Steps between C-alpha positions, in 0.01 A plus 500: 500500500224248420351345813205287611343407832607143580323299768709185480772322304434129532765249400491136384141515371371218277141604419565824310672386184753236392785390725605662824393863505524817700168682518496876553167620641407858411231697682190665357218351292217649290267208579329416826439128464295390797707180533843668481761300691746791534293791636811667639612555141193707418658792684690767309720596793682301771263366765551363851362149546379455858449156656291557813546139610878536503491837675632479860334833589834618637464852363860506377398642162292788640767770542651438156195568282528861370125508427388362836310217332539257789313512829516246782152429639350249740404288198846504351692712251282722282646577158355796309566393142342812347758717674787270405735627226677167455836625626557166677685644800270318743568171322875551536455508878260205526727224628247217441400608147136561585548799270679467168539750220380386158639695207835651413579725206777341296682610187549279196870474593423379854245249378724372221787446742271320745359253247832438324647354818316181406593491132680168538172339608317647202755365258520154658120456517383692195340754730500877520325803644125561524333832571176470696290714727274681536509577131851550360384683186424798725879534515550502124838674488639294789382167355626583151846607614543209744394241242719659231806465721411145600454391140835655409649283776330193355243467781146378422228754583136436590217741579198415714233745394127565517531667159330821612728774367539710189596315184800731473630388842438133424675512164797684643550242776431214258814577301706366789265233639554132416185364666166645602301342783175669405201512736162443337239530772170516310367540147186694587572868551219512756652220707847652471381843616307353792791299639804708403363855476609547138397413146690223321499660154857630528609163637357322194660754267844458656472122489420518127795733440745271679364199313541680165860578597561128545591535867506193722187521715360279772145583602435496874142460617428547871212252539248662735185293570189702428695766310674364190429128509243292310355671192715811539813284505393315186432829319851613597644187339298555184629859479862395549469236230483780243869570562683229313783344697391647834446169674691505829270568795564505873205458735547667838232368740370754751641454851510690828877493556528878462208585730724592794669770292176698496512518879865606503441780250150602623346442156137389483456141376168409340591135435563388857200265498555373146572122493828402342501340158534124551753288315218302338325817380822636353562165333154508339581834341846379399343206314256737330788718382694195384200391296521834320864428419678697773815383674390547862690524825332541837673727751776664300813404317573134434863459399437148377241627246630842414 
């Protein structure tokens, strides 16, 4: 049975493809982007998210943890994450949801049934199902089978991807993908390695392959001041211009909305002091891209334009 680790199934989304969509978030990612807004999805196993501010320090969860990860101290509840196996038993007994389990292994059948409950909304709005993450190409077999079944049912499919996977995996998934929302974070390999932990050569190769296949692609650029703005941004535009017809671009200005998730999942966050990208600064880069001939949207999908 083909399965994947799912962190969330979010309904009625409007920024992840055309129409009303259901977005399935899969866990695991080969990149470590310092600005990642979903750090909980970097994990490759279920994790317990712990909100210390919500915690009532009642100790109700203590006797239920089989690993003894929780200890009540004078300073509050101490949670030993290294000892935690992600079983989620403690979260089941937390009556104020200070602890929640993120991640559940689901089969293609379960996921298909869950997303098809909203098929009437897809059909009425021209929407569909989007796979996101994490990085969904890590779950090649799952993504391919789910999208195949959705296309057979006449449901539009979209893939949000960083593009970092084998060409074989990308091409296999592509056969059943109607739209790619393709992250392009930097042109310089040096910049890409510094801020994501990986080279971007495979990402460029996969983008070229998808373009040669004639797939519908929207480039998504997370605009990070001091990282990929200014000259680096302009070089990215010049590179993308080589691909004829690839002219839709979404600018995603850096923000701090996801900062609290780092605390909940105990993941180090290097961008805590980074100023957010202002509307004016994003607009400057949007105008620059428009001057190069790109159809630009700031912040995600714009149903009126796309």
